[in-house]
FIZAPA-724194 format. One line per field, with one value per residue (C-alpha): residue in one letter; x, y, z. Coordinates in Angstrom, 1 decimal. Layout:
N
rest <- (a | ...)
u <- (X | ...)
v <- (Y | ...)
w <- (Z | ...)
END
This chain:
275
rest <- (x | x | x | x | x | x | x | x | x | x | x | x | x | x | x | x | x | x | x | x | x | x | x | x | x | x | x | x | x | x | x | x | x | x | x | x | x | x | x | x | x | x | x | x | x | x | x | x | x | x | x | x | x | x | x | x | x | x | x | x | x | x | x | x | x | x | x | x | x | x | x | x | x | x | x | x | x | x | x | x | x | x | x | x | x | x | x | x | x | x | x | x | x | x | x | x | x | x | x | x | x | x | x | x | x | x | x | x | x | x | x | x | x | x | x | x | x | x | x | x | x | x | x | x | x | x | x | x | x | x | x | x | x | x | x | x | x | x | x | x | x | x | x | x | x | x | x | x | x | x | x | x | x | x | x | x | x | x | x | x | x | x | x | x | x | x | x | x | x | x | x | x | x | x | x | x | x | x | x | x | x | x | x | x | x | x | x | x | x | x | x | x | x | x | x | x | x | x | x | x | x | x | x | x | x | x | x | x | x | x | x | x | x | x | x | x | x | x | x | x | x | x | x | x | x | x | x | x | x | x | x | x | x | x | x | x | x | x | x | x | x | x | x | x | x | x | x | x | x | x | x | x | x | x | x | x | x | x | x | x | x | x | x | x | x | x | x | x | x | x | x | x | x | x | x)
u <- (-24.4 | -24.6 | -22.3 | -22.5 | -21.5 | -20.5 | -21.4 | -18.6 | -17.8 | -14.0 | -11.9 | -11.2 | -14.9 | -16.0 | -15.4 | -15.4 | -17.6 | -17.3 | -18.9 | -21.6 | -21.2 | -24.8 | -23.9 | -21.3 | -22.5 | -19.4 | -16.7 | -14.1 | -12.4 | -12.2 | -9.0 | -8.0 | -8.0 | -6.0 | -2.3 | 0.4 | 0.7 | 4.1 | 6.8 | 6.6 | 9.8 | 9.0 | 10.3 | 13.8 | 15.8 | 18.0 | 20.8 | 18.4 | 18.5 | 15.1 | 14.3 | 10.6 | 9.5 | 6.3 | 5.9 | 5.8 | 3.6 | 0.1 | -2.2 | -1.4 | -3.3 | -4.0 | -4.1 | -7.2 | -6.4 | -8.8 | -9.6 | -9.2 | -9.0 | -12.4 | -11.1 | -13.6 | -15.7 | -19.0 | -18.8 | -21.6 | -20.9 | -23.0 | -22.3 | -21.7 | -20.9 | -19.9 | -16.9 | -14.7 | -11.2 | -8.6 | -6.4 | -8.8 | -11.7 | -14.2 | -16.0 | -15.3 | -17.6 | -16.9 | -17.9 | -18.5 | -18.3 | -20.2 | -16.9 | -15.9 | -13.5 | -13.8 | -12.6 | -13.0 | -14.1 | -14.9 | -18.5 | -20.4 | -23.4 | -26.6 | -24.9 | -26.9 | -25.9 | -27.2 | -27.1 | -25.8 | -22.9 | -21.2 | -18.2 | -17.4 | -18.9 | -22.1 | -22.8 | -25.8 | -25.0 | -26.2 | -24.6 | -21.6 | -21.1 | -17.8 | -17.8 | -15.8 | -16.4 | -17.5 | -20.5 | -21.6 | -24.5 | -23.7 | -24.4 | -23.7 | -21.9 | -18.9 | -15.9 | -12.7 | -11.6 | -8.7 | -6.1 | -4.9 | -6.9 | -6.2 | -4.1 | -6.7 | -8.6 | -6.4 | -8.9 | -11.8 | -11.3 | -11.8 | -15.0 | -17.8 | -16.1 | -17.5 | -16.8 | -19.3 | -19.4 | -20.1 | -19.5 | -17.5 | -14.7 | -13.8 | -12.1 | -12.0 | -14.6 | -14.8 | -15.0 | -15.4 | -13.3 | -14.0 | -11.6 | -13.5 | -10.9 | -12.3 | -10.1 | -10.2 | -9.8 | -9.7 | -13.1 | -11.7 | -10.8 | -13.1 | -15.1 | -17.6 | -21.1 | -22.1 | -20.2 | -17.9 | -19.7 | -19.2 | -19.9 | -20.1 | -16.5 | -15.7 | -17.9 | -15.8 | -13.6 | -10.9 | -11.5 | -8.0 | -4.4 | -4.3 | -6.4 | -3.7 | -1.1 | -3.3 | -3.0 | 0.8 | 1.0 | 3.4 | 3.0 | 4.0 | 6.0 | 5.1 | 7.9 | 7.4 | 8.1 | 11.5 | 14.9 | 16.2 | 18.8 | 15.9 | 13.4 | 13.2 | 10.1 | 11.7 | 13.2 | 12.3 | 11.6 | 8.3 | 5.7 | 6.8 | 4.5 | 7.4 | 7.2 | 6.2 | 5.0 | 7.8 | 8.7 | 11.6 | 13.8 | 12.8 | 10.3 | 7.3 | 4.0 | 0.3 | -0.5 | 2.8 | 2.3 | 4.6 | 3.3 | 5.8 | 4.7 | 5.6 | 3.9 | 2.7 | -0.6 | -1.4 | -3.0 | -5.7 | -6.7 | -9.4 | -10.0 | -8.0 | -9.4 | -11.3 | -9.2)
v <- (8.1 | 10.9 | 12.8 | 13.5 | 16.7 | 16.1 | 18.3 | 20.7 | 19.0 | 19.3 | 21.6 | 18.6 | 17.9 | 21.4 | 21.4 | 17.6 | 16.2 | 12.4 | 10.0 | 7.5 | 3.8 | 2.7 | 1.3 | -1.0 | -4.6 | -6.3 | -5.3 | -8.0 | -8.3 | -11.4 | -13.1 | -14.5 | -11.0 | -9.2 | -8.8 | -7.0 | -3.3 | -2.0 | -1.4 | 2.1 | 4.1 | 7.3 | 9.0 | 7.5 | 5.7 | 2.6 | 4.7 | 6.2 | 9.6 | 11.5 | 11.9 | 12.7 | 15.2 | 15.1 | 11.3 | 9.1 | 7.3 | 6.3 | 3.5 | -0.1 | -1.2 | -4.3 | -4.0 | -5.1 | -6.5 | -4.7 | -6.1 | -3.1 | -5.2 | -6.9 | -9.6 | -12.4 | -11.7 | -13.5 | -15.0 | -13.7 | -12.5 | -11.7 | -8.8 | -10.4 | -7.4 | -3.7 | -2.9 | -0.1 | 0.2 | 2.2 | 2.6 | 4.6 | 7.1 | 4.8 | 1.8 | -1.6 | -4.5 | -8.2 | -10.3 | -14.0 | -15.5 | -18.6 | -20.4 | -20.0 | -17.1 | -14.0 | -10.4 | -6.8 | -3.9 | -0.3 | 0.0 | 2.4 | 4.5 | 2.5 | -1.0 | -3.4 | -6.6 | -9.6 | -7.7 | -9.7 | -8.2 | -9.1 | -7.8 | -8.0 | -6.9 | -8.9 | -7.1 | -4.7 | -1.0 | -1.3 | 0.0 | -2.1 | -3.8 | -3.4 | -3.3 | -1.7 | 2.0 | 1.4 | -0.7 | 2.0 | 4.3 | 8.0 | 10.2 | 7.3 | 8.0 | 5.8 | 5.3 | 3.1 | 3.8 | 2.1 | 4.1 | 1.0 | -2.2 | -4.8 | -2.4 | -2.0 | 1.1 | 4.2 | 7.1 | 8.1 | 5.9 | 8.3 | 8.7 | 10.4 | 11.0 | 10.1 | 10.7 | 10.9 | 9.4 | 12.3 | 11.1 | 8.7 | 9.3 | 6.2 | 3.7 | 6.3 | 7.4 | 11.0 | 11.1 | 14.2 | 13.6 | 14.8 | 17.7 | 19.0 | 17.7 | 16.2 | 13.5 | 10.5 | 7.0 | 3.7 | 2.1 | -1.3 | 0.1 | -1.0 | 1.2 | 0.5 | 1.9 | 4.5 | 6.9 | 5.9 | 5.5 | 7.4 | 10.7 | 12.7 | 12.1 | 15.6 | 17.0 | 15.4 | 17.6 | 16.1 | 18.5 | 18.2 | 17.7 | 14.3 | 12.7 | 13.6 | 11.8 | 8.7 | 8.8 | 9.0 | 12.7 | 14.8 | 18.6 | 20.5 | 23.7 | 26.7 | 28.0 | 31.6 | 30.4 | 29.1 | 30.9 | 31.9 | 29.1 | 26.6 | 27.9 | 30.6 | 32.1 | 32.3 | 35.2 | 38.9 | 41.4 | 40.8 | 38.7 | 38.8 | 37.2 | 35.4 | 36.7 | 34.5 | 31.0 | 28.5 | 25.0 | 24.3 | 23.8 | 27.1 | 25.8 | 28.1 | 26.8 | 27.8 | 28.4 | 27.7 | 24.9 | 22.0 | 19.6 | 18.8 | 20.7 | 17.8 | 15.1 | 12.3 | 12.1 | 15.7 | 14.4 | 12.7 | 15.7 | 17.7 | 20.3 | 21.1 | 20.9 | 23.9 | 26.2)
w <- (-6.2 | -3.7 | -1.3 | 2.4 | 4.2 | 7.7 | 10.7 | 11.7 | 15.0 | 14.4 | 12.1 | 9.9 | 9.4 | 8.8 | 5.0 | 4.6 | 1.8 | 1.2 | -1.2 | -0.3 | -0.7 | -1.4 | -4.8 | -3.4 | -2.9 | -1.7 | 0.9 | 0.1 | -3.3 | -5.4 | -4.1 | -7.5 | -9.0 | -6.3 | -6.3 | -4.3 | -5.0 | -6.2 | -3.6 | -2.1 | -2.7 | -0.9 | -4.1 | -3.7 | -6.4 | -5.8 | -4.3 | -1.8 | -3.4 | -3.6 | -7.3 | -6.8 | -4.2 | -2.1 | -2.2 | 0.9 | 3.4 | 2.5 | 3.5 | 2.4 | -0.7 | -2.7 | -6.5 | -8.3 | -11.8 | -14.2 | -17.7 | -19.9 | -23.1 | -22.8 | -25.1 | -24.4 | -27.5 | -27.7 | -24.2 | -22.0 | -18.4 | -15.4 | -13.0 | -9.6 | -7.5 | -7.6 | -5.4 | -4.1 | -5.6 | -3.6 | -6.6 | -8.8 | -8.5 | -10.3 | -8.9 | -10.3 | -11.3 | -10.9 | -13.9 | -13.9 | -17.5 | -18.5 | -19.1 | -15.5 | -15.8 | -13.6 | -14.3 | -13.1 | -15.3 | -14.6 | -13.4 | -15.6 | -14.4 | -14.3 | -14.1 | -11.9 | -10.1 | -12.1 | -15.4 | -18.4 | -20.5 | -23.8 | -25.7 | -29.4 | -32.7 | -32.0 | -28.7 | -28.5 | -27.7 | -24.1 | -20.9 | -19.9 | -23.3 | -25.1 | -28.9 | -31.8 | -32.3 | -35.9 | -34.5 | -32.0 | -33.2 | -33.6 | -30.5 | -28.1 | -24.8 | -24.3 | -22.0 | -21.7 | -25.3 | -26.9 | -28.9 | -30.8 | -31.5 | -28.8 | -26.7 | -23.9 | -22.8 | -22.6 | -22.6 | -20.4 | -17.3 | -14.4 | -12.4 | -14.1 | -17.4 | -20.9 | -24.6 | -27.4 | -30.9 | -33.3 | -36.9 | -39.1 | -41.6 | -43.6 | -41.3 | -38.5 | -36.0 | -34.8 | -31.0 | -28.7 | -25.6 | -22.1 | -22.5 | -25.5 | -27.9 | -31.1 | -32.6 | -35.0 | -33.7 | -35.7 | -35.9 | -34.9 | -31.4 | -28.7 | -26.3 | -23.5 | -23.6 | -20.9 | -18.7 | -15.9 | -12.5 | -9.3 | -11.1 | -7.8 | -7.1 | -8.3 | -5.5 | -2.7 | -0.4 | 1.8 | 4.6 | 6.1 | 5.1 | 6.8 | 4.0 | 1.5 | 3.7 | 3.7 | -0.1 | 0.0 | -0.8 | 1.3 | 1.6 | -1.5 | -1.1 | -3.3 | -5.5 | -4.3 | -0.7 | -1.7 | -2.0 | -5.4 | -5.3 | -5.0 | -7.5 | -10.3 | -8.6 | -5.1 | -3.2 | -3.2 | -0.5 | 1.2 | -0.5 | -4.1 | -6.8 | -8.3 | -11.9 | -14.8 | -13.6 | -14.2 | -13.1 | -10.8 | -13.8 | -15.4 | -18.0 | -18.6 | -17.1 | -17.0 | -20.7 | -22.5 | -25.1 | -24.4 | -27.0 | -29.8 | -32.9 | -35.2 | -33.1 | -35.5 | -33.7 | -34.7 | -37.9 | -35.8 | -33.8 | -35.5 | -32.8 | -29.7 | -26.2 | -24.8 | -22.5)
END
């Protein structure tokens, strides 16, 4: 994966850095795994009132159904193609199973067309295979981690991210997350070997405001640019800083801990994420 910087022939291209598509092998998705995307609301509820700001527009998309559960244990599959998905930062891979079924998965780094994959406890710890955490060797890089057995991948799904198996503690496995948080996860939860592909996604730069509009994001107004009636940080003579960073409803932001102190999952977190 690589990125391409465009020549500054226009103001919009001067700072534009886009990803390359050399890893993509198919331009049309599998029709049986494509569905309609959810109806666009423009941030309005059923009465037409805007309940979410800065949403609207955007290009029309088709949703690709991704198999986050990897539940076909012991049934081999072959990677048929690697494709672009407009709904996520990662690339996706089309799998053909020997029993005739097809599915999409997140394409990890190093996955090749024609490669054979397997899921379940009998699978080897090789790139693209999905197996329980308790069967994965220590130090292995993984992604698409389940939080509860059979629930489907909940963690580590965006482009270029990965977690690492560090140790074991009884029926739990200690995993270092991409944020730096170290937590315990049940050993029966599944994970996929390798890191998520398209790792250069973080290097991309849109270059112009119009690309945000293509993604359905309308311009966001700063709180300090508003009036006091609209935002706690608004108003003031001249260019006032706005005081302590707060949300529109007055809740402290940028450093204030918002996690519930008695959250039940606190017992599984060994070390908090790095600031």
